[in-house]
DSSP file (Angstrom, degrees, kcal/mol; ACC not computed):
  #  RESIDUE AA STRUCTURE BP1 BP2  ACC     N-H-->O    O-->H-N    N-H-->O    O-->H-N    TCO  KAPPA ALPHA  PHI   PSI    X-CA   Y-CA   Z-CA
    1    1 A M              0   0    0      0, 0.0     2,-0.3     0, 0.0     3,-0.2   0.000 360.0 360.0 360.0 128.4    5.1   -1.9  -14.3
    2    2 A S        +     0   0    0      1,-0.2    14,-0.7    14,-0.0     0, 0.0  -0.842 360.0  39.1-121.3 160.1    2.0   -3.8  -14.9
    3    3 A G        +     0   0    0     -2,-0.3     2,-0.4     1,-0.2    13,-0.3   0.783  67.8 166.4  77.0  35.5   -1.6   -3.4  -13.7
    4    4 A V        -     0   0    0     -3,-0.2     2,-0.4    11,-0.2    -1,-0.2  -0.692  17.9-164.8 -83.6 132.8   -1.9    0.4  -13.8
    5    5 A S  E     -A   14   0A   0      9,-2.4     8,-3.3    -2,-0.4     9,-1.5  -0.941   8.6-155.7-112.4 138.0   -5.3    1.9  -13.5
    6    6 A W  E     -A   12   0A   0     -2,-0.4     6,-0.2     6,-0.3     2,-0.1  -0.848  11.5-124.3-117.6 148.3   -5.9    5.5  -14.4
    7    7 A T    >   -     0   0    0      4,-2.8     3,-1.8    -2,-0.3     6,-0.1  -0.375  39.2 -98.5 -74.7 165.3   -8.5    8.2  -13.4
    8    8 A A  T 3  S+     0   0    0      1,-0.3    -1,-0.1     2,-0.1    -2,-0.0   0.776 125.2  52.7 -62.4 -30.6  -10.5   10.0  -16.0
    9    9 A D  T 3  S-     0   0    0      2,-0.1    -1,-0.3     0, 0.0    -3,-0.0   0.206 123.6-100.6 -98.4  16.9   -8.1   13.0  -15.6
   10   10 A G  S <  S+     0   0    0     -3,-1.8     2,-0.2     1,-0.3    -2,-0.1   0.525  77.0 133.7  90.0  11.7   -5.0   10.9  -16.3
   11   11 A R        -     0   0    0      1,-0.1    -4,-2.8     2,-0.0     2,-0.3  -0.605  66.2 -98.4 -88.7 154.3   -3.8   10.4  -12.6
   12   12 A I  E     -A    6   0A   0     -2,-0.2    18,-1.2    -6,-0.2    -6,-0.3  -0.509  38.2-179.6 -72.3 129.0   -2.7    7.0  -11.5
   13   13 A K  E     -     0   0A   0     -8,-3.3     2,-0.3     1,-0.4    -7,-0.2   0.816  63.8 -10.0 -97.5 -35.1   -5.5    5.3   -9.5
   14   14 A M  E     -A    5   0A   0     -9,-1.5    -9,-2.4    15,-0.2    -1,-0.4  -0.966  51.0-164.2-162.4 143.0   -3.8    2.0   -8.6
   15   15 A V  E     -B   28   0B   0     13,-1.4    13,-0.6    -2,-0.3   -11,-0.2  -0.995  33.2-110.7-127.9 137.3   -0.7    0.0   -9.3
   16   16 A E  E     -     0   0B   0    -14,-0.7    12,-0.2    -2,-0.4     2,-0.1  -0.043  56.6 -67.6 -51.5 166.2   -0.4   -3.7   -8.5
   17   17 A W  E     -     0   0B   0     10,-0.1     2,-0.4     8,-0.1    10,-0.2  -0.381  47.9-155.2 -59.9 131.0    2.1   -4.6   -5.8
   18   18 A L  E     -B   26   0B   0      8,-2.1     8,-1.5    -3,-0.1     2,-0.6  -0.921  11.2-138.4-105.6 132.0    5.7   -4.0   -6.6
   19   19 A T  E     -B   25   0B   0     -2,-0.4     6,-0.2     6,-0.2     2,-0.1  -0.815  24.5-171.7 -96.8 131.4    8.2   -6.2   -4.8
   20   20 A G        -     0   0    0      4,-2.8     2,-0.1    -2,-0.6     4,-0.1  -0.233  41.5 -45.4-103.0-163.0   11.2   -4.3   -3.7
   21   21 A V  S >  S-     0   0    0      2,-0.1     3,-1.1    -2,-0.1    -1,-0.2  -0.416 111.1 -17.5 -70.5 143.2   14.5   -5.4   -2.2
   22   22 A G  T 3  S-     0   0    0      1,-0.2    -2,-0.1    -2,-0.1    15,-0.0  -0.418 127.8 -26.7  64.4-134.3   14.0   -7.9    0.5
   23   23 A A  T 3  S+     0   0    0     -2,-0.2     2,-0.5    15,-0.1    15,-0.3  -0.054 101.7 118.7-105.0  32.4   10.5   -8.1    2.0
   24   24 A Y    <   +     0   0    0     -3,-1.1    -4,-2.8    13,-0.2     2,-0.3  -0.868  35.4 170.1-103.0 127.7    9.5   -4.6    1.2
   25   25 A Q  E     -BC  19  36B   0     11,-3.1    11,-2.2    -2,-0.5     2,-0.3  -0.949   8.5-174.5-134.1 157.1    6.5   -4.0   -1.1
   26   26 A R  E     -BC  18  35B   0     -8,-1.5    -8,-2.1    -2,-0.3     2,-0.3  -0.989   7.7-171.6-147.0 154.2    4.5   -1.0   -2.1
   27   27 A S  E     - C   0  34B   0      7,-1.7     7,-3.2    -2,-0.3     2,-0.4  -0.979  16.5-140.3-144.1 156.1    1.4   -0.1   -4.1
   28   28 A Y  E     +BC  15  33B   0    -13,-0.6   -13,-1.4    -2,-0.3     2,-0.3  -0.916  19.7 175.7-124.5 145.2    0.0    3.3   -5.1
   29   29 A A  E >  S- C   0  32B   0      3,-2.2     3,-2.0    -2,-0.4     2,-0.3  -0.826  72.2 -55.9-142.3 104.6   -3.4    5.0   -5.4
   30   30 A G  T 3  S-     0   0    0    -18,-1.2   -18,-0.1    -2,-0.3    -1,-0.1  -0.470 121.9 -16.7  59.4-122.8   -3.3    8.5   -6.4
   31   31 A K  T 3  S+     0   0    0     -2,-0.3    21,-0.3    -3,-0.1     2,-0.3   0.461 118.8  97.8 -90.3   2.4   -1.1   10.3   -3.8
   32   32 A Y  E <   -C   29   0B   0     -3,-2.0    -3,-2.2    19,-0.1     2,-0.4  -0.681  55.4-162.0 -92.4 144.5   -1.3    7.4   -1.3
   33   33 A I  E     -CD  28  50B   0     17,-3.0    17,-2.6    -2,-0.3     2,-0.4  -0.982   4.2-157.1-120.2 129.3    1.3    4.7   -0.9
   34   34 A A  E     -CD  27  49B   0     -7,-3.2    -7,-1.7    -2,-0.4     2,-0.4  -0.921  17.1-171.3-104.3 137.4    0.6    1.3    0.8
   35   35 A M  E     -CD  26  48B   0     13,-2.7    13,-1.5    -2,-0.4     2,-0.4  -0.975  12.0-175.1-130.4 139.2    3.7   -0.4    2.2
   36   36 A V  E     +CD  25  47B   0    -11,-2.2   -11,-3.1    -2,-0.4     2,-0.3  -0.999  17.5 157.1-134.5 133.6    4.2   -3.8    3.6
   37   37 A W  E     - D   0  46B   0      9,-2.5     9,-3.1    -2,-0.4     2,-0.3  -0.993  42.4-106.5-155.7 158.9    7.4   -5.0    5.1
   38   38 A L  E     - D   0  45B   0    -15,-0.3     7,-0.2    -2,-0.3   -15,-0.1  -0.662  45.8-116.2 -85.2 134.4    9.0   -7.6    7.5
   39   39 A D    >   -     0   0    0      5,-2.2     3,-2.1    -2,-0.3    -1,-0.1  -0.112  33.5 -92.1 -69.4 171.7   10.2   -6.0   10.8
   40   40 A D  T 3  S+     0   0    0      1,-0.3    -1,-0.1     2,-0.1    -2,-0.1   0.797 127.7  54.4 -56.1 -36.8   13.8   -5.9   11.9
   41   41 A D  T 3  S-     0   0    0      3,-0.1    -1,-0.3     1,-0.0    -2,-0.1   0.549 106.9-126.9 -76.8 -10.5   13.4   -9.2   13.8
   42   42 A L  S <  S+     0   0    0     -3,-2.1    -2,-0.1     2,-0.2     3,-0.1   0.851  87.5  93.4  62.3  35.8   12.1  -10.9   10.6
   43   43 A V  S    S+     0   0    0      1,-0.3     2,-0.4     0, 0.0    -3,-0.0   0.712  71.2  50.3-120.3 -49.8    9.0  -12.1   12.6
   44   44 A T        -     0   0    0     16,-0.0    -5,-2.2    19,-0.0     2,-0.3  -0.826  67.9-138.3-109.4 129.4    6.2   -9.6   12.2
   45   45 A W  E     -DE  38  61B   0     16,-1.8    16,-2.2    -2,-0.4     2,-0.3  -0.682  22.9-163.3 -83.0 136.3    4.8   -8.2    9.0
   46   46 A R  E     -DE  37  60B   0     -9,-3.1    -9,-2.5    -2,-0.3     2,-0.3  -0.889   6.0-170.5-122.6 149.6    4.0   -4.5    9.2
   47   47 A W  E     +DE  36  59B   0     12,-2.2    12,-2.2    -2,-0.3     2,-0.3  -0.959   5.6 176.6-140.7 151.2    1.8   -2.4    6.9
   48   48 A A  E     -DE  35  58B   0    -13,-1.5   -13,-2.7    -2,-0.3     2,-0.5  -0.970  18.4-154.4-152.9 140.8    1.2    1.4    6.6
   49   49 A V  E     +DE  34  57B   0      8,-2.9     7,-3.7    -2,-0.3     8,-1.2  -0.981  34.9 159.6-119.9 122.6   -0.8    3.5    4.2
   50   50 A V  E     -DE  33  55B   0    -17,-2.6   -17,-3.0    -2,-0.5     2,-0.2  -0.856  31.6-156.3-136.4 167.0    0.6    7.1    4.0
   51   51 A T  E >   - E   0  54B   0      3,-2.3     3,-0.5    -2,-0.3   -19,-0.1  -0.742  52.6 -84.2-126.6-178.7    0.8   10.2    1.9
   52   52 A F  T 3  S+     0   0    0    -21,-0.3     3,-0.1    -2,-0.2   -20,-0.1   0.672 126.6  25.8 -68.2 -12.3    3.5   12.8    2.1
   53   53 A D  T 3  S+     0   0    0      1,-0.2     2,-0.3     0, 0.0    -1,-0.2   0.399 123.6  24.5-130.4   1.9    2.0   14.7    5.1
   54   54 A R  E <   -E   51   0B   0     -3,-0.5    -3,-2.3     0, 0.0     2,-0.4  -0.995  62.6-119.9-162.4 158.2   -0.1   12.0    7.0
   55   55 A E  E     -E   50   0B   0     -2,-0.3    -5,-0.2    -5,-0.2     3,-0.1  -0.843  12.0-169.8-100.6 137.9   -0.7    8.4    7.8
   56   56 A A  E    S-     0   0B   0     -7,-3.7     2,-0.2    -2,-0.4    -6,-0.2   0.628  70.1 -33.4-100.0 -16.9   -4.1    7.0    6.9
   57   57 A G  E     -E   49   0B   0     -8,-1.2    -8,-2.9     2,-0.0    -1,-0.4  -0.860  53.8-172.7 168.6 162.6   -3.4    3.8    8.9
   58   58 A S  E     +E   48   0B   0    -10,-0.3     2,-0.3    -2,-0.2   -10,-0.3  -0.972  16.8 137.5-161.7 160.8   -0.9    1.2   10.0
   59   59 A G  E     -E   47   0B   0    -12,-2.2   -12,-2.2    -2,-0.3     2,-0.3  -0.988  39.6 -92.3 174.7-169.8   -0.7   -2.1   11.8
   60   60 A T  E     -E   46   0B   0     -2,-0.3     2,-0.3   -14,-0.2   -14,-0.2  -0.812  28.1-175.1-126.6 167.7    0.8   -5.6   12.0
   61   61 A A  E     -E   45   0B   0    -16,-2.2   -16,-1.8    -2,-0.3     3,-0.0  -0.969  33.7-121.5-157.6 164.9   -0.1   -8.9   10.6
   62   62 A D  S    S+     0   0    0     -2,-0.3     2,-0.3   -18,-0.2    -1,-0.1   0.842  94.0  29.3 -80.7 -36.8    1.1  -12.6   10.8
   63   63 A T  S  > S-     0   0    0      1,-0.1     4,-1.5   -18,-0.1     5,-0.1  -0.815  76.8-118.1-124.2 163.5    1.6  -13.0    7.0
   64   64 A D  H  > S+     0   0    0     -2,-0.3     4,-2.9     2,-0.2     5,-0.2   0.853 113.1  55.9 -61.2 -38.1    2.5  -11.0    4.1
   65   65 A E  H  > S+     0   0    0      1,-0.2     4,-2.6     2,-0.2    -1,-0.2   0.907 108.3  45.5 -65.2 -44.3   -0.9  -11.8    2.5
   66   66 A V  H  > S+     0   0    0      2,-0.2     4,-2.1     1,-0.2    -1,-0.2   0.838 112.6  51.6 -71.5 -30.6   -2.9  -10.6    5.3
   67   67 A A  H  X S+     0   0    0     -4,-1.5     4,-2.7     2,-0.2    -2,-0.2   0.935 113.0  45.4 -63.8 -49.4   -0.8   -7.4    5.6
   68   68 A K  H  X S+     0   0    0     -4,-2.9     4,-3.0     2,-0.2    -2,-0.2   0.922 112.4  51.3 -62.7 -45.9   -1.2   -6.7    1.8
   69   69 A D  H  X S+     0   0    0     -4,-2.6     4,-2.2     2,-0.2    -1,-0.2   0.944 113.1  44.3 -58.2 -49.0   -5.0   -7.4    2.0
   70   70 A T  H  X S+     0   0    0     -4,-2.1     4,-2.3     1,-0.2     5,-0.2   0.942 115.0  48.4 -62.8 -47.0   -5.4   -5.0    4.9
   71   71 A A  H  X S+     0   0    0     -4,-2.7     4,-3.0     1,-0.2    -1,-0.2   0.887 109.7  52.3 -56.5 -41.5   -3.3   -2.3    3.4
   72   72 A M  H  X S+     0   0    0     -4,-3.0     4,-2.7     2,-0.2     5,-0.2   0.882 108.6  50.0 -67.7 -38.3   -5.0   -2.6    0.1
   73   73 A R  H  X S+     0   0    0     -4,-2.2     4,-2.0    -5,-0.2    -2,-0.2   0.953 115.2  43.1 -66.2 -45.1   -8.5   -2.1    1.7
   74   74 A V  H  X S+     0   0    0     -4,-2.3     4,-2.4     2,-0.2     5,-0.3   0.925 114.9  51.3 -57.7 -45.7   -7.3    0.9    3.6
   75   75 A L  H  X S+     0   0    0     -4,-3.0     4,-2.3    -5,-0.2    -2,-0.2   0.925 112.5  45.1 -60.9 -42.9   -5.5    2.3    0.4
   76   76 A M  H  X S+     0   0    0     -4,-2.7     4,-2.6     2,-0.2    -1,-0.2   0.884 111.9  53.1 -71.1 -36.4   -8.6    1.9   -1.7
   77   77 A N  H  X S+     0   0    0     -4,-2.0     4,-2.1    -5,-0.2    -2,-0.2   0.965 114.2  40.5 -61.4 -54.5  -10.9    3.5    1.0
   78   78 A V  H  X S+     0   0    0     -4,-2.4     4,-1.6     1,-0.2    -2,-0.2   0.891 113.8  52.7 -64.0 -43.0   -8.8    6.5    1.3
   79   79 A A  H  < S+     0   0    0     -4,-2.3    -1,-0.2    -5,-0.3    -2,-0.2   0.897 111.1  49.5 -54.9 -45.9   -8.2    6.8   -2.5
   80   80 A E  H >< S+     0   0    0     -4,-2.6     3,-0.9     1,-0.2    -2,-0.2   0.892 110.5  48.9 -60.8 -42.7  -11.9    6.6   -3.1
   81   81 A K  H 3< S+     0   0    0     -4,-2.1    -1,-0.2     1,-0.2    -2,-0.2   0.767 116.6  42.9 -65.6 -31.6  -12.7    9.3   -0.5
   82   82 A N  T 3<        0   0    0     -4,-1.6    -1,-0.2     1,-0.2    -2,-0.2   0.096 360.0 360.0-110.9  23.4  -10.1   11.6   -1.9
   83   83 A T    <         0   0    0     -3,-0.9    -1,-0.2    -4,-0.1    -2,-0.1   0.388 360.0 360.0-114.0 360.0  -10.6   11.4   -5.7
């Protein structure tokens, strides 16, 4: 795993996008996870930023890059507010 940033107290602040199986990708900031994936029809890109007990945001995009950019903005905003 490359691109790891750490907080002063040793928690993971951010990890660069990791490509999973198929079109599923994820990134981490503290306890939050940003996910980007292609829907079941293989047409629309979906994104979500979640933690174990709530969703911080979700939506759709025309391309994977737009989905990743949007998800990263939300991810970094919620991570900053909660660190």
